[in-house]
C-alpha positions as CSV (number, residue, x, y, z in Angstrom):
1,M,-49.4,-17.8,40.2
2,S,-51.6,-15.1,41.8
3,R,-54.1,-16.3,44.4
4,A,-56.1,-13.1,43.9
5,T,-58.7,-13.5,41.1
6,P,-62.2,-12.2,40.4
7,A,-63.4,-15.5,41.9
8,T,-61.6,-15.1,45.2
9,A,-62.6,-11.4,45.4
10,A,-66.2,-12.4,44.9
11,L,-65.9,-15.0,47.7
12,D,-64.2,-12.5,50.0
13,K,-67.0,-9.9,49.3
14,A,-69.6,-12.5,50.1
15,G,-67.9,-13.4,53.3
16,V,-67.5,-17.1,52.4
17,A,-65.0,-19.3,54.2
18,Y,-62.7,-21.0,51.7
19,S,-59.1,-22.2,51.3
20,V,-56.9,-21.9,48.2
21,T,-54.9,-24.7,46.7
22,T,-52.7,-24.8,43.7
23,Y,-51.7,-27.8,41.5
24,A,-49.8,-28.5,38.3
25,Y,-52.3,-27.8,35.6
26,D,-51.9,-30.1,32.5
27,P,-53.2,-28.3,29.4
28,D,-53.0,-31.6,27.5
29,A,-55.1,-33.6,29.9
30,D,-58.1,-35.4,28.2
31,R,-60.4,-34.5,31.2
32,I,-59.2,-31.4,33.1
33,G,-61.3,-32.0,36.2
34,L,-60.1,-35.6,36.6
35,Q,-56.5,-34.4,36.2
36,A,-57.1,-31.8,38.9
37,A,-58.5,-34.4,41.2
38,E,-55.5,-36.6,40.7
39,A,-53.1,-33.7,41.2
40,L,-54.9,-32.7,44.4
41,G,-55.2,-36.2,45.7
42,A,-58.9,-35.8,46.1
43,P,-61.8,-38.0,45.0
44,P,-63.2,-36.9,41.6
45,S,-66.6,-36.6,43.2
46,E,-65.2,-33.8,45.4
47,V,-63.6,-31.8,42.6
48,L,-66.3,-29.9,40.8
49,K,-66.1,-28.8,37.2
50,T,-67.7,-25.6,35.9
51,L,-69.1,-25.8,32.4
52,I,-70.6,-23.0,30.3
53,V,-73.6,-24.0,28.2
54,V,-76.1,-22.3,25.9
55,A,-79.8,-23.0,26.8
56,D,-82.3,-21.7,24.3
57,G,-79.6,-19.4,22.9
58,K,-78.6,-17.9,26.3
59,P,-75.4,-18.7,28.2
60,A,-75.7,-20.5,31.6
61,C,-73.4,-22.3,34.0
62,V,-73.5,-25.8,35.5
63,V,-71.4,-27.2,38.3
64,L,-71.0,-30.9,38.8
65,A,-68.5,-33.6,39.9
66,S,-65.5,-33.9,37.6
67,D,-66.2,-37.7,37.1
68,R,-69.7,-37.1,35.9
69,E,-71.2,-35.9,32.6
70,V,-74.1,-33.4,32.3
71,S,-77.4,-34.6,30.9
72,M,-78.3,-31.7,28.5
73,K,-81.9,-32.8,28.6
74,R,-82.0,-32.6,32.4
75,L,-80.1,-29.3,32.4
76,A,-82.4,-27.7,29.9
77,A,-85.4,-28.7,32.1
78,A,-83.7,-27.3,35.2
79,L,-83.1,-24.0,33.4
80,G,-86.7,-23.9,32.0
81,A,-85.3,-24.3,28.4
82,K,-86.2,-26.5,25.5
83,S,-82.6,-27.4,24.8
84,A,-79.0,-27.0,26.0
85,E,-75.6,-27.6,24.5
86,M,-72.0,-26.8,25.4
87,A,-71.0,-23.2,24.7
88,P,-68.3,-22.7,22.1
89,V,-64.9,-21.9,23.8
90,P,-64.8,-18.3,22.6
91,L,-68.3,-17.6,23.9
92,A,-67.5,-19.2,27.3
93,E,-64.3,-17.2,27.7
94,R,-65.9,-13.9,26.5
95,T,-68.9,-14.3,28.8
96,T,-67.0,-15.4,31.9
97,G,-63.8,-13.5,31.6
98,Y,-61.9,-16.7,32.3
99,R,-59.9,-19.0,30.1
100,V,-61.3,-22.5,29.6
101,G,-59.6,-24.7,32.2
102,G,-59.8,-21.8,34.7
103,V,-63.5,-21.0,34.6
104,S,-65.0,-20.4,38.0
105,P,-68.6,-20.0,38.8
106,F,-67.7,-17.0,40.9
107,G,-66.6,-13.6,39.7
108,Q,-67.7,-14.0,36.1
109,K,-67.9,-10.9,33.9
110,K,-71.6,-11.6,33.4
111,R,-73.5,-13.4,36.1
112,L,-75.1,-16.4,34.5
113,P,-78.0,-18.6,35.7
114,T,-76.3,-21.4,37.5
115,V,-77.3,-25.0,38.2
116,I,-75.5,-27.1,40.8
117,D,-75.9,-30.9,40.4
118,A,-77.8,-32.3,43.4
119,A,-75.1,-34.8,44.3
120,A,-72.5,-32.0,44.4
121,A,-74.7,-29.8,46.5
122,E,-75.0,-32.5,49.2
123,L,-71.2,-32.6,49.8
124,T,-69.8,-31.1,53.0
125,E,-66.8,-29.6,51.2
126,A,-65.6,-29.6,47.6
127,Y,-63.0,-28.0,45.3
128,V,-64.1,-25.6,42.6
129,N,-62.0,-23.6,40.2
130,G,-60.7,-20.4,41.7
131,G,-60.6,-18.5,38.4
132,Q,-57.2,-19.6,37.1
133,R,-55.8,-22.7,35.6
134,G,-54.2,-24.7,38.5
135,L,-56.0,-22.8,41.2
136,Q,-58.8,-24.4,43.3
137,V,-60.8,-23.1,46.2
138,R,-62.2,-25.5,48.8
139,L,-65.5,-24.6,50.3
140,A,-68.9,-25.8,51.3
141,P,-71.1,-26.4,48.2
142,A,-74.0,-24.9,50.2
143,D,-72.1,-21.6,49.8
144,L,-72.0,-22.1,46.0
145,V,-75.8,-22.3,46.1
146,K,-76.2,-19.3,48.4
147,V,-73.7,-16.9,46.8
148,L,-74.7,-17.8,43.2
149,D,-78.4,-18.0,43.9
150,A,-78.1,-21.3,42.1
151,R,-80.7,-23.9,41.3
152,V,-80.0,-27.4,42.6
153,A,-81.1,-30.2,40.3
154,A,-80.1,-33.7,39.3
155,V,-78.4,-32.9,36.0
156,A,-75.5,-35.5,36.0
157,S,-75.9,-38.7,34.0
């Protein structure tokens, strides 16, 4: 597995301090983020998942703890949209350049408006997908906000 991905290249370019960790990705897991947390031996609240959504017809990105669900109503409000829904897999993969299960908020083909859940943004350190299935980067969520120019909002339910 290569540790060099568009995500790690974007972090390097931004001068962000991070570490890279790999784990055994299970494509059959019911909840990929929770499987990653278990494989990493980390609390699910510190393993963040990256979801691609469509808000008022436009793709966007949301990052939240792997043990939480996103409130589409709250997310739409945070994005200034009337509604939001999960993006179909082909759209998510085409827009980001990543395969589902390996979607990172960094280094996407098209930079998307991004919302970080408020609880995740308060963490000192967390894991986030490094742009490949089974690859995680550990960093300060404050760097997520800064590098992605992300909005912070309470979007988890």
